Backbone as CSV, one residue per row, in Angstrom:
resi,resn,N_x,N_y,N_z,CA_x,CA_y,CA_z,C_x,C_y,C_z
1,MET,31.124,201.846,39.232,30.910,200.894,40.307,32.060,199.888,40.395
2,ILE,32.387,199.248,39.281,33.470,198.262,39.288,34.798,198.934,39.613
3,LEU,35.019,200.109,39.043,36.256,200.839,39.314,36.367,201.206,40.790
4,ASN,35.272,201.602,41.414,35.284,201.913,42.849,35.602,200.678,43.682
5,ASN,35.050,199.526,43.305,35.336,198.279,44.033,36.811,197.906,43.934
6,ILE,37.380,198.057,42.758,38.809,197.760,42.571,39.653,198.735,43.377
7,ARG,39.315,200.014,43.342,40.050,201.026,44.093,39.980,200.754,45.598
8,ASN,38.794,200.399,46.107,38.647,200.077,47.532,39.472,198.857,47.922
9,TYR,39.496,197.856,47.052,40.290,196.649,47.325,41.779,196.974,47.385
10,LEU,42.268,197.764,46.451,43.686,198.101,46.395,44.112,199.040,47.522
11,ASN,43.212,199.852,48.018,43.530,200.811,49.076,43.138,200.321,50.464
12,ASN,42.824,199.052,50.591,42.419,198.494,51.874,43.605,198.489,52.835
13,ASN,43.443,199.148,53.984,44.523,199.241,54.971,44.298,198.359,56.187
14,SER,43.266,197.523,56.190,43.063,196.650,57.336,44.129,195.556,57.335
15,TYR,44.542,195.159,58.507,45.592,194.158,58.610,45.003,192.755,58.569
16,ASN,45.881,191.792,58.328,45.487,190.400,58.256,46.610,189.573,58.875
17,ILE,46.257,188.691,59.804,47.221,187.796,60.440,46.664,186.379,60.328
18,ASN,47.382,185.511,59.621,46.946,184.123,59.436,48.020,183.178,59.960
19,LEU,47.596,182.295,60.842,48.497,181.296,61.397,48.032,179.925,60.944
20,SER,48.936,179.185,60.314,48.661,177.800,59.962,49.829,176.966,60.490
21,LYS,49.806,175.697,60.247,50.863,174.838,60.794,52.227,175.314,60.299
22,ASN,53.049,175.783,61.230,54.425,176.222,60.982,54.556,177.402,60.028
23,GLN,53.465,178.149,59.782,53.552,179.349,58.945,52.723,180.470,59.544
24,LEU,53.217,181.688,59.382,52.522,182.879,59.847,52.580,183.916,58.732
25,TYR,51.406,184.375,58.296,51.302,185.384,57.243,50.729,186.658,57.843
26,ILE,51.363,187.797,57.573,50.927,189.089,58.101,50.961,190.098,56.962
27,ASN,49.906,190.940,56.876,49.966,192.026,55.906,49.408,193.316,56.510
28,ASN,49.766,194.414,55.886,49.373,195.772,56.279,49.842,196.154,57.684
29,TYR,51.041,195.781,58.030,51.651,196.218,59.287,52.320,197.577,59.060
30,ASN,52.676,198.253,60.149,53.346,199.553,60.030,54.856,199.430,59.964
31,LYS,55.411,198.592,60.848,56.867,198.534,60.970,57.285,197.194,61.558
32,ILE,58.408,196.681,61.076,59.013,195.499,61.687,60.012,195.995,62.719
33,ASP,59.769,195.645,63.965,60.621,196.096,65.067,61.831,195.183,65.242
34,ASN,61.623,193.864,65.099,62.705,192.898,65.313,62.378,191.593,64.593
35,ILE,63.388,191.006,63.986,63.263,189.655,63.418,64.559,188.904,63.695
36,ASN,64.427,187.751,64.321,65.539,186.809,64.410,64.948,185.407,64.422
37,ASP,65.767,184.391,64.595,65.261,183.017,64.479,64.418,182.566,65.658
38,LYS,64.298,183.404,66.724,63.508,183.046,67.901,62.396,184.033,68.222
39,ASN,62.445,185.237,67.628,61.468,186.261,67.975,61.204,187.201,66.810
40,ILE,59.937,187.589,66.691,59.513,188.590,65.711,58.674,189.615,66.468
41,SER,58.909,190.894,66.224,58.078,191.966,66.772,57.642,192.848,65.614
42,ILE,56.333,192.998,65.479,55.780,193.794,64.385,54.806,194.808,64.977
43,ILE,54.914,196.050,64.517,54.086,197.136,65.034,52.965,197.447,64.044
44,PHE,51.748,197.525,64.583,50.564,197.946,63.840,50.132,199.313,64.378
45,ASN,49.019,199.842,63.903,48.563,201.159,64.357,48.334,201.228,65.861
46,ASP,47.665,200.233,66.417,47.269,200.306,67.820,47.791,199.176,68.706
47,PHE,48.656,198.323,68.178,49.240,197.267,69.006,50.557,196.786,68.401
48,LYS,51.304,196.071,69.248,52.551,195.422,68.832,52.331,193.919,68.942
49,LEU,52.757,193.190,67.934,52.612,191.745,67.898,53.977,191.119,68.151
50,ASN,54.087,190.310,69.212,55.326,189.594,69.528,55.104,188.110,69.296
51,ILE,55.946,187.516,68.482,55.864,186.097,68.174,57.167,185.440,68.627
52,ASP,57.053,184.395,69.424,58.211,183.622,69.861,58.136,182.233,69.251
53,GLY,59.293,181.680,68.903,59.313,180.357,68.312,60.721,179.828,68.122
54,ILE,60.835,178.808,67.308,62.103,178.137,67.027,62.292,178.092,65.512
55,ASN,63.505,178.394,65.071,63.857,178.347,63.639,62.917,179.178,62.762
56,ILE,62.607,180.377,63.205,61.740,181.260,62.428,62.548,181.844,61.268
57,LYS,61.983,181.741,60.068,62.648,182.252,58.861,61.643,183.032,58.023
58,VAL,62.130,184.084,57.389,61.301,184.838,56.457,61.288,184.086,55.131
59,ILE,60.097,183.742,54.659,59.936,183.015,53.406,59.646,183.982,52.266
60,LYS,58.815,184.973,52.547,58.405,185.930,51.518,58.238,187.292,52.179
61,MET,58.738,188.332,51.513,58.603,189.679,52.052,58.407,190.651,50.904
62,ILE,57.218,191.253,50.867,56.858,192.259,49.879,56.344,193.457,50.671
63,ASP,56.157,194.570,50.034,55.687,195.788,50.696,54.505,195.515,51.627
64,LYS,54.735,195.652,52.925,53.727,195.478,53.982,53.104,194.085,54.011
65,GLU,53.839,193.094,53.513,53.363,191.713,53.487,54.545,190.809,53.789
66,ILE,54.369,189.877,54.758,55.483,189.012,55.141,54.962,187.624,55.514
67,LEU,55.726,186.604,55.150,55.395,185.215,55.446,56.579,184.591,56.170
68,PHE,56.291,183.980,57.326,57.316,183.324,58.143,57.062,181.826,58.154
69,ASN,58.133,181.075,58.359,58.075,179.632,58.522,58.853,179.287,59.776
70,GLY,58.414,178.299,60.523,59.098,177.871,61.740,58.104,177.368,62.760
71,GLN,58.610,176.967,63.906,57.751,176.467,64.981,57.322,177.649,65.846
72,ILE,56.063,178.061,65.743,55.526,179.171,66.516,55.119,178.643,67.893
73,GLU,55.676,179.240,68.951,55.373,178.798,70.308,54.389,179.715,71.024
74,SER,54.457,181.013,70.771,53.516,181.939,71.421,53.363,183.205,70.590
75,ILE,52.164,183.796,70.715,51.851,185.063,70.066,51.237,185.966,71.128
76,LYS,51.781,187.170,71.275,51.285,188.119,72.267,50.934,189.434,71.575
77,ILE,49.781,189.980,71.951,49.366,191.288,71.463,49.543,192.289,72.598
78,ILE,50.316,193.321,72.343,50.591,194.344,73.352,49.995,195.649,72.860
79,PRO,48.986,196.182,73.559,48.366,197.452,73.138,49.386,198.598,73.173
80,ILE,49.263,199.498,72.204,50.090,200.713,72.175,49.218,201.852,72.655
81,LYS,49.713,202.580,73.646,48.921,203.681,74.210,49.252,204.979,73.548
């Protein structure tokens, strides 16, 4: 039972997007399409996430996990057909 719970936790493929003041945390994405100081585009299974802002910087980047810092001005979800 405990081993199954640990295995399920480690193999969890659901994504997570957290926005707090001047920080954006994303995990379990498929691909980073674009990153610069004004725009980020990240692709998930069924949508693309576009983030626009000012002075966007990557603070932390690990396998399928990324943390940005900067002034976030807009977030758009674009469905992938």
